[in-house]
N, C-alpha and C positions, 0 to 999 in steps of 0.2 A: 367710326371710332374703333371698332373691333379690328378693322383692316390696318389702321395705323399703329395699333398696339400689338400687332401679331407676334413680334419677337418676345414680348413679355409673356404672351399667351403660350407660346412654345415652351418657354422655360417653366411656366407653371405646370404644364402637362408632363414635362419630363420629371419634375419632382413628384407629382401625383403618381406617375407610373412606377417610379422606383419604390415609393412608400407602399403602394398597393402590392407590388411584387413581393415585398418583404412580409406583408400581412397575410397573403394567401395561405401559407402553411399553418398559420395560427388560428384559422377559422375552424371551429369544431363541427363535426358531422355526426348526426344522430341517425341510427338505423332502426330504432325501436318505435313502431307505430303507436304502441300503447301510451307513449309519452304525450301524444297529441289528443288523447281523449279529454273531453271537457270535465271540469271538476265534479260535476254532478252525476257523471256516469258511475254505475256500480263498481266497475273494474278500477276506475280512478280512485274512488274512496277506499277500496280494498288495498290498492297499491300504497296509498298514503299510510295506512295502518301497518302494512307489512314492512315498509321502509323504516318506520319509527321503531318498531319492536323487534324486527328480525333482519331487515334489509331484504330486498326482493332478489331471490337467488337466480343466477344464470344456470342453465341446464346443459349437460353434456352426455354423450353416449359413447361407450368404448366397445369395440369388437376385437378380441384377441383370437388369432387363428393358429391352429396346430400347437397348442400348449397343453401341458398336463394341468390338473386342477391345482396342484401345489405351485407350479410356475405362475398360474393366474393369480393365486393368492399373494405371491411375492410382489407381482406387479401392482396389484390392487393396493397393497400396503404402501408402496412407494408413491402411488398417486395420492393416497389419503394424506401424506405428509407434505404435499406441495402447498406452498403458501397461496391462499386464496380459495382452496378447496374446503367445502363445508363437510360433506360426507360422500362416501362411495357406497352405493347400495349393490350388494352382491349376495350370492347364496350363503356366504359364511355368516350373514346376519341372523339367519334362522336355522342353519344346519352346521353341525360340528364336523368339519371336513378332516379333522385329525383323529377321529374315532377308528375303530377297527373295521367298520363297515360303513360305506357311504351308499345311500339309496339314490342312485343317479336319476331314477325316474321321477323323483320329487324335486329335482333342481333343474329341470329341462328349460325353465325360463332363463337360466343364467349360465348353464354349462351343458353342452352335449356335443358328441362327435368330435371331441378335441378342441372345440371352440368355446370361448367364454364371452359373456356379455355383462356389462356393468352400466349403471346409471350414476351420474355424478351431479351433485348440486354444489354450486359455488357460493362463497360468502357474499359476493357482491353481484351486481346485475351483469347481463351479457355484455353490455357496452363498456363496462368498467375496465380501466387500464390494468388493474390488478387481475381481473379475470382473463384478459388477453394474455398477460404474462404467464398466468397459470396454464392456459391452453397450450402455449408454445413449449412450456416445460413438460407437460404431459406428452406432447408429440415426441419430444426427445426421449422420454422414458419408453414409449411404445416402440420407437424405431421401426424396424420392418416386421415386428411381431403383431402389430395391430393398427387400427385406424380410429380416429376420433371424429364424431359428428355431433349433432345437436345445435341448439340455438347459440350457445356460447362460441362454439367452433365456427359457426357460420358468420357471426358478428365479427370475429377476429379476422376472418378471411375477406369479408366484404369490402373493407376500406381499400386495401391494396388492389383488390380485383377491380372495383369500380374505377379507381383512379387510373389504373393501367388501361382499362377498356375505354374510358372517356378520352384519354390521350390519343388512342388509336382513332376514335371517332372524329376528334377534332382534326387530326392529321389528314384523314380521308376527306372530311368536309372541305378543308382548305384546298386540297388538290382538285376536287370536283368543282368547287366554286371558282377556282382559278381558271379551269378549262372553260367553264360557262362564260365567265367574264371576258376571256380572251376572244371568244367567238362573237360575243354580243357587243363589245366595245370597239372603238376605232383607234386605240393606241395600245401598244404593248405594255406601257408603264401604268396605265390607268388601273388594271387589276391589282398591281402591287401597291398602289396608293390606297385603293379601297381596303384591301386586307390589312395594311399597316394601321390605318385609322381604326378599323374594327378590332384589331388586336390590342391596341392601346385601350379602347373602350371596354373590352372584355376583361383585361387585367384590372382596370380600375373598378369594374363591377364586382369582380371576385374578391378583391382586396377590401372593398367597403362592406362586404358581408360580415366583417369583423364587428361592425356595430350591432349586429344581431347576436353576437356571441357564439351561437350554434345554429346551424341550418340543417334541414332534412337531407337525407341521401338523395331524394328526388331532385331537390333544388340544386344540389351539388352536381348531379349527373347530367341534367338537361339544361341548366341555366345558361352556361356558356354557349352551348350549341344553338339553343333557341335565340339567344341574343345575336349571335352571328347571322342566323338565317332571317330573323325578323327585321333587323335594322340595316341590312345592306342597302336597301332601297334609298335610304336617306342620303347616303354618299352619292349614289347614282343621280338622284334628282338634282343635287347641288352642282355637281360637275357638268351635267348636261345644260343646266341653266347658264352657267358661266361660259361654256363653249358657244352657246347661241349668242350671248351678248357680245363676246369677243369677236365673233365672225362678222358683226355689224361695224367693225372698225373702232370700237370703243377701247380706250386704254384699260390695261389689265385691272388696276385697282378700282376704277369706276365700274368696269364690267362685273367684278366680284360684288361690289355694293348692290348693283342692279340685280344680280343673280340671287343674292340673299333676300332681297325684298320679294322677288318672284317665288323663291323656293320655300321660304318660311311658312306661308299658309298651307301649302300641300304637305310639307314635312311635318308641320305641327298637327294637322288633321290626322295624318297617318299615324304619328306617334301617339296622339291622344286616344284613338280608337284601340290601339294595341294595349296601352296602359290601362284603359278602362276594362278591357277584356280580362287582363291579368288581375286587376284589383277586385274584380267580382269574386275571385277565389278567396280573398281576404275576409269575406263575411261568412265563410263556412264555420259551422260549430266545430268540426273536426280540425284540429290545430294545424295539420299539414297544409290546409288550404291557405290560411293567412301566411304561413311560412313561404310557400311557393309564390303566392300573390305579391307579397312585398318584395321578395328577392327578384322576381322576374320584372315587375314594374320598375324597380330601381335600376335594373340593368338597361332597360329601354331609355330611362332618363339619362343614364351615363352615355349611352350611344348618341342621343340627341345633343347633349352638351358637347361631346367630342366632335361631332359632325359640324355643328353650327359655330363652334369657337375655334377648334384646332384645324379642321380641314381647310377652311379658306386660307389660312396661313401656309399650309403645306402645298395647296394648289398654286398659290402665287410663287412659292419658293421653287417648285419643280415644273412650272409651266413650260419652260424651254425644253425640258426633257420630255414632257408629254407631247409637245409639237414635233420633236425630232423622231419620236417613236410611233408617229401616226401611221396607220395602214388603211387600206381600202376596207369598206364594210364587208363582212362575210355573210351577213344575213340578207336574204332576199326581201322583196316587198311582200307584205302580207295582204295585198289586195284580194288575192284569190281566197285566202282564208276568210276574209270579210264577206265575200260573195257567197261562200259555202255556208257561213254562219247564218246569213240572211235566208238562204234556201231551206235550211233544216230547222229554223227557229220554231215553227208551229208544231211539227211532229215531235221534236225534242221536248218542247214545253209540255205537250200532252202526256208524253211518256213519263216525264219526271213527276208531274202532278198525279199520275195514276199510281206510281210506286212509292211516293213520299209518305202517304198515310200508313200503308203497311210497314214501311221502314220505321216510322215513328213508334208504332206499336211494338215492332220486333226488337228495337234497340235495348229494351229493358229485359229481354228474355234470354240473353246470352249466358254462358257458363262463367260466372264471375268468381273471382277470389277477392278477399277483403283484408286479410291479416298479414302477419309477418312471414308466413310460410311462402308467399309469393316472392318475398325478397330473399329469405335465407335458404330456401330449399329449391332453387330453380334448376331446371334440367340443363345439363351441360357442365355443371360445377362438380368438383370433386366431392363436396359434401353430399350432394344429391346421390352420387354413385355409392358412397359409403352408407347412406341411409337405406338405399335399396338393398344392399348386401345384408345389412342388419335385419331389415324387415323380413327378408326371405328366410333367414336362418332362425331368428328368434321372435319375429312378429313386431308389430308397431308398438311404439312407446310414446305416451302423451302424459306428461306430468301436470296434474292439477293440485291445487292446495286449498284446503278448507280452513277458514278462520272462524273459530267459535269462541264464545266467552270462556275465560279461564275460571277454574274453581270447581266445576262439576266433573270430577274424574270418572264417576260412575257412568254418566251419559256419554262422556268422551270415549270411554272404553267400549261401551255398547255400540256406539256409532261406528267405531273403527271395525269392530267385528262384523257388523251388518254390511259395511262397504266392502270388506275383504271377501265376503261370501258372494259378491256379484260376479257373474261369469266373465265379465270383460275387464276386471281389475287384475293387474299383475301383482302389485304389492300395495298395502296400505299401512302407514306408520304413524303412530302418535305416541306421546310420552306416557299417557295413561295405559296404553296397551303394552308398551315396552317395559314399563316399571314392574319389577317383580312384586308379587303379592306380599303385602305387609311391610314393604320397604318405603319409608317416607322419601319424598322428593328431595328433601334437604340433604339426604345422605349421598346423593349423586353429585358429581362435579358440575359446577355451573356451566362449564364449556359444553357439556352434553345436554343439560336441561334447557339451556338458552336457545338451542336449535329448534325446540318444539314448544317451549312455553315462554311467553313474554311477560310484560308487566300486567297486561289486562286480557291478553288473547292467547289462545292455544292454536297451534298450527298442526294440521293433519296432512301428510303427504299421500297423494292418491295417484298411483301410476296406472293409466288406462291403456288398453290395447286398441289404439285408434290413431289416425292421423290427427294433427292439430286442428285442421279445418276441413270438416266434412259433415254431411247430414247426420251420419252415425255418431260423430263426436258431439255434435250439438244435442242429440237425443240423450247421450250418456250424461252430458253436463246437466241437462234439465232433471234427469232422474236423480242424480247425486244431490242436486239442490233440494229436491223434494224430500229425500231421505234425511238430509241434515235438518230440514225444518221439522220433521217428525220428532226429533230428539231435542230441538231447541225451538219450540213453537212460539214462544213469547220474546225471543231474543233476536237481535240483529246478527245475521251470519253472512259470510261471503264465500264465494268460490272464485279462485284466481287461476290464471294459466292462459295458454295460447287460445284455447277454445272459448272460454267466457269472454276474454278481451276481444276476440274476433267477432263474436256476436254483438258486443257493444259497438264496435266499429261499424259493422254492417248496418245496424239500426240507425246510427247517427249519420253516416255518410249517404245512405239512400235518401234520407230526409233532406239532406243538403242539395241533392242533385237538381230538382226542379227549381228550388229557390235561387241557386246560383245561375242557372240557365236564364231564367226570367230577368234577373238583375243585370246580367251581362248584355242581354238584348236591349233592355231599356237604356243602359249606359251608352252603348254604341249608337243606338238610334238618336239619342239626344245630341251626341257629338255631330252626327251627320246632319241633323235638323238645324243645328246652330251654324254649321259650316255653309250650308246651302240656303238657309232661311226658308225651309220648306217642310211641311208636315207629311206630304206624300212621299217624298224622295227616300226617307229612311226605310219605309215599307218596301219600296222598289229594290233598293240596293241589298236589302237583307234576304229577299226571296231566294236567290240562287245560293247564297252562303248557308242559310239554314237548311235548305234542301240537301246541300252537300254534307252538312253535319249529320242530318238524320240518316242519310244513306251510309255514311262512314261508320257511324256507331251501330248500325243494324247489321253490317257485314260480318262481325264476329259471330252473331247468332246464325246467319245464313251459312257461313263456312264451318260452323261448329268449333270456332276457335275459343280457347280458354283465355280470358283476359282479366286483368285486375280492375276492379271497379274504380279505384283511385285514378288510374290512367284514363278511364272512361269519362269521369267527371271533369278531369283537368283538360282533356283534349277539346271538349265542347267550348270552353272559354278560350283556349289557345288558338284553335282553328278559326273561331269567330274574330278574335282580336287581331290575328296575324294576316288573315286573308281578306278582311273587309276592305283593305286598301285597294284590292283589285277592282271591286265594285265602284269604289269612290273614283278611281282613275278613269274607268270606263264611263261613268256618268258625267264627269267633267268634260271629257272629250265629246260625248254625245251632245251635251248642251251647246258646246262651241260649234260643232258641225251642223247642228239643227238650225242655228242662226243664219247659215249660209245655204241651206238646201232643204229638200223634203225629207221625210222620215226614212225612206229606203236608203237614200244616199248617205244620210247621217249615220244610220246603223252600220253600213259597210265601212265608212270612213272611221267610225269609232273602233271597230275591231282592227282595222289596218293600222291605226295609230297606236293602239294600246297593246297589241299582241306581244311585241318585243319585251316591253317592261314586265308584263304579267308572266310571260314564259320564263324570263330570267329569274324573277323573284320566286315563282312557283317551283321551278326545278331546284333552286337553291334550298328552299324549305323542305322539299321532298327528299333531297339528298341528305340533309341533316337528319331527318326523321328515320329514313331507312338505314342510315349509318348506325344509329342507335340500335335499331332492330337487329341488324345482321352482326354487329360487332360486340354486343354485350350479352353476357350469360345470365344476367339478372332479369328474371321474368317481368317484374314490375316496370323496369326501365325499357326493356325490349318491346313490351306490348304498347307502352306509351309512344315509343318511337314509330312503331308501325302505324298507329292511329294518326300521328302527326304527318308522316310521309304520305299516307293514302289520302288524308284529308286535304293536304295541299294540292294534290293532283286533281281530286274531285272538284274542289273550289275553283281551281284554275280553268278546268274544262267547262263547268257550268256558267262561270262568269263570261267566258269568251263566246259561248254558243247559246246560252239561254237568256242572259241579261239583256241583249239587244231586243229580244221579243218583249220582255217586260217593259223596257223603256218605251217601245213603240206603242204598247197597249195603254200605258199611262201618259202618253205624249201630251194630250190636251190638258192634263192636270199639272204637268211639270214644266211646260214651256210657257213662259210669260210673253204675251203678245206685245209688240212695240208699235209705234205710230206708223212706221213704214209698212209693216204688215197690214195694218188696218186700212191704210190708204190704198194699198195694192188690192186688198179684198174689195173695197168699194168700187175701184175702177173696173175690176172684173165683173162686179154685179151690174154696173152701168152698161158695160160692153154686152153682157148677156141680155140685158133689157132691150138694148138697141136691136140686137139680133132677133128679138121676139116681136118687133113691130110688123104689122101685116103689110103685104106688098101694095105699092102705089098704083093708081090707074095711069093710063098713057097721058091724059091731060095734066094730071098732077106732076108727072115726070117732066113734061114740056115746060110747065111753069117753073119748076125747080131748076131746070137747065137754063132757062132764060134769066132767072134771078142770079144764078151762078155766073152766067156770061157777063151780065151787067156789073156784077161785083168784081170780076176779073178786069173789065174795061176800066172801072174806076181806079182800081189798084195800079193799072198800067199808066193811066194819065198822071196819077200822083207821083209815080216813080220817075216819069219823064220830066215833070216839073221840078222835082228835087234835083235831078241830074243837070238841068239847065241852070238852076240857081247856083249849084256848085261850080259850073263852068264859068259863069259870070263873076263869081266871087274870086275864082283863081285868076282870071284875066285882070281884074281890078288890082289884086295884090301884086301881080307882076309889073303893072305899069307904075305903081307907087314905088316899087323897089328900084326900077330903072331911073326914076326921077331922083331918088335919093343918091344913086350912084353918080349921076351927072353932077349933082351939087357937090 
């Protein structure tokens, strides 16, 4: 039916492609990890209060170089008037710079050696369009006099940066995949067909993200690349099945029908394991897991639908072009690789088993990052360079906000003074401390008081000398929370900012790790068990993949690489879901080969038959992963890309060279005996039993020989009698025929 309706299917996909292409720019992208905190997390509760009463402010940092203090003041006033700016914190807040004498030693946090430093808070969040517009306006005001950094500037820069870098990664991936396919296929046009089908599937996948309204920056950055790398196999399976059927002399339409029947089980099993691996992320408490899980799983569904519905129509449409562009195979036989894999199977398995336990322990000991700083402040970006310059000149700046119940101005003022006396705070600001003594709050303009006092809560701004994510910052945050509790022992209070939010993310995401790993393992194992109707096979096929995952995730600790824990948890599911296909393919080939020969030959033939498909798929996934690593400046995306690329290579190697040993070790449990095998075994047993009979005496031998001679004589007489009867019968038939002719 699909084959006969292929023209309608082509038209449907053209419409879907155009609509999806229009929808792609409309999909929102979020760069703020705090939005993915569960509702019961302290930071999430505090953010709800902040947004209701004050809005959660974006943060910025300004460095002016080679300016007088009065030039800095003029620029500061211009920045303060920009729409979207809440306040600009500078030395003129506490110092009269227009007096006859300025004590420059007292304002070194904000002005020294001709350079000025300012902290900016915005009215809306870092990701707000209003904040982005304000950032661009501030950059115009600064010109060549200064630079702007901070989370608001990073968020403004991230979108264009990631989009540009992902475009480069996709272009590089397409070129590398094209080269790989040209070498591994037998037609010059096949790679073009594969990439065209995948391109349509990717656009549909990206456009349908509009159903989610907004997706995370991680899903946006790696979704298309992973979809391309993980689902290319489906097209290859289908085209090869069609080519085999057609080579048997079957008509094209019938050959495609046969190919679909053959390919759907393998494509379905492959797609199901990948989808299950991705969907395991959807059960994380940290919201970016469901975001990535659903986006990636949907992209694989789009690929499956495109390959199974559209690709048959395109193959039939372009089959003559495929035939005209055929060329000789470039790849050699992989028989020697199979023999090599058989030789090293035992020592390699022993080595892997020895190192896998230390790797399992070491994978959780790497230098991890958890929060927004791995996204917004990555090495290689302009913002990172600006931050380094500011930190070198004026020290680090980390804005925290305390929310305390409104109404007790005495406690609020005392708390502010206590926090201001801490050695690591740059400035601490609250309305109770700023309000002149004896002046009622109602006398001040609402535009000023509303920045620090809401309907039920008071806000205290605490600028700390630390990075946003570090042990030092965590210690400062804990101490500030303890001090706040001293002044409000019976009330609910909150501390907000990059540091407290990162601590919440760390606590939640580390708890998610083991849960997601176990869930993805169970899901994939169930798919394999159902596919092969076996309980033992899931264990066998998962051994090399899980060993590769443990080694891959332990290498950041061994190499001393800094990596984001989010990428660490995601890659475990991605590597399992994307590379389990290699084990499934090898196992299927082993079962087929085992029915025709012994274990040794089956293992060698399995590697020989599977190597090309596994190498093609593995190198495509590795190219996509390392493309992300080398071409993106965002640490979170780059570290995930490196883990994906390295994981693909490790899985590919261990499946080709370790899985045969596992299959041979479990052979008796996974090979189902048939009646031919049982009969053959019985005959061998009888033969062995005959060989074990003791030697006969000479007399017994003579008797047996005489009996055999008599038997042969009887047989000879019977044969002679049969021959005589045949001769007489033939003669009689001839005479009867002659008589009939005479008549």
